[in-house]
C-alpha positions in Angstrom: 2.4 -32.6 -47.1 0.7 -29.4 -45.9 2.4 -26.1 -45.2 3.9 -25.7 -41.7 5.0 -22.3 -40.5 6.1 -20.5 -37.4 7.1 -16.9 -37.3 8.7 -14.4 -35.0 8.6 -10.6 -35.4 9.8 -9.1 -32.2 12.2 -6.6 -30.6 14.7 -8.4 -28.4 18.2 -8.0 -27.0 21.0 -8.5 -29.5 22.3 -11.4 -27.4 19.1 -13.3 -28.0 19.2 -12.6 -31.8 22.8 -13.9 -31.8 21.6 -17.0 -30.0 18.9 -17.6 -32.7 21.4 -17.1 -35.5 24.0 -19.4 -33.9 21.3 -22.1 -33.5 20.5 -21.7 -37.2 24.2 -22.1 -38.1 24.6 -25.1 -36.0 21.5 -26.7 -37.5 22.7 -26.0 -41.0 26.0 -27.6 -40.3 24.3 -30.7 -38.8 21.7 -30.9 -41.7 18.6 -30.2 -39.5 17.1 -27.0 -38.3 14.1 -27.2 -35.9 12.0 -24.0 -35.3 9.5 -24.2 -32.5 6.8 -21.8 -31.3 4.6 -23.3 -28.6 3.4 -26.7 -29.7 4.2 -26.1 -33.4 7.5 -27.4 -34.7 8.9 -26.9 -38.2 11.7 -29.4 -39.1 13.9 -28.1 -42.0 16.4 -30.3 -43.8 18.7 -28.1 -45.8 20.0 -29.4 -49.1 23.7 -29.3 -50.0 23.0 -26.2 -52.2 21.0 -23.3 -50.9 19.9 -20.0 -52.4 20.8 -17.0 -50.3 19.5 -13.4 -50.3 21.2 -10.8 -48.2 19.9 -7.2 -48.1 21.5 -4.4 -46.0 19.8 -1.1 -45.7 20.7 2.1 -43.9 18.3 5.1 -43.3 18.7 8.2 -41.2 17.3 6.6 -38.0 17.2 2.8 -38.8 19.4 0.1 -40.1 18.6 -3.5 -41.0 20.1 -6.6 -42.5 17.8 -9.3 -43.9 18.8 -12.8 -44.6 16.8 -15.4 -46.6 17.9 -19.0 -47.2 15.9 -21.2 -49.5 16.4 -24.7 -50.9 14.5 -27.3 -52.7 13.7 -30.5 -50.8 15.8 -33.4 -52.1 17.4 -31.3 -54.8 20.5 -33.0 -56.3 21.8 -30.6 -58.9 25.1 -28.9 -58.6 25.4 -25.3 -57.4 26.0 -22.8 -60.2 28.9 -20.3 -60.0 27.6 -16.8 -59.6 29.9 -13.8 -60.3 28.4 -11.9 -57.4 29.7 -14.4 -54.9 33.3 -13.4 -55.6 32.8 -9.8 -54.6 30.2 -10.3 -51.8 31.5 -10.4 -48.2 30.0 -10.0 -44.7 32.5 -8.8 -42.1 32.7 -7.1 -38.8 35.5 -4.8 -40.0 35.0 -1.9 -42.4 36.4 -3.0 -45.8 38.9 -0.8 -47.6 37.6 0.5 -50.9 39.8 1.0 -54.0 41.3 4.6 -53.9 40.3 5.0 -50.3 42.9 5.6 -47.5 
């Protein structure tokens, strides 16, 4: 099977970004994610185990968060426990840090 790819790199209202992210979440829960641009459609079938990369960056005049999900097609091996998972969180409330009040 050849490579299929669609890509979006655009500035848009946060509500539209939320809509895209919610569609991805719904698709992940259902086991199928379809991404379309014009006549091109990429059908993704997530495995039970995914690799996730999250990067958050803050500069003087710009902030960004980058998410990347990857999985092997028809991968059947068990997920490995990663120590970082226990201390990694994404929240909408500022977390309290040890020694901070």
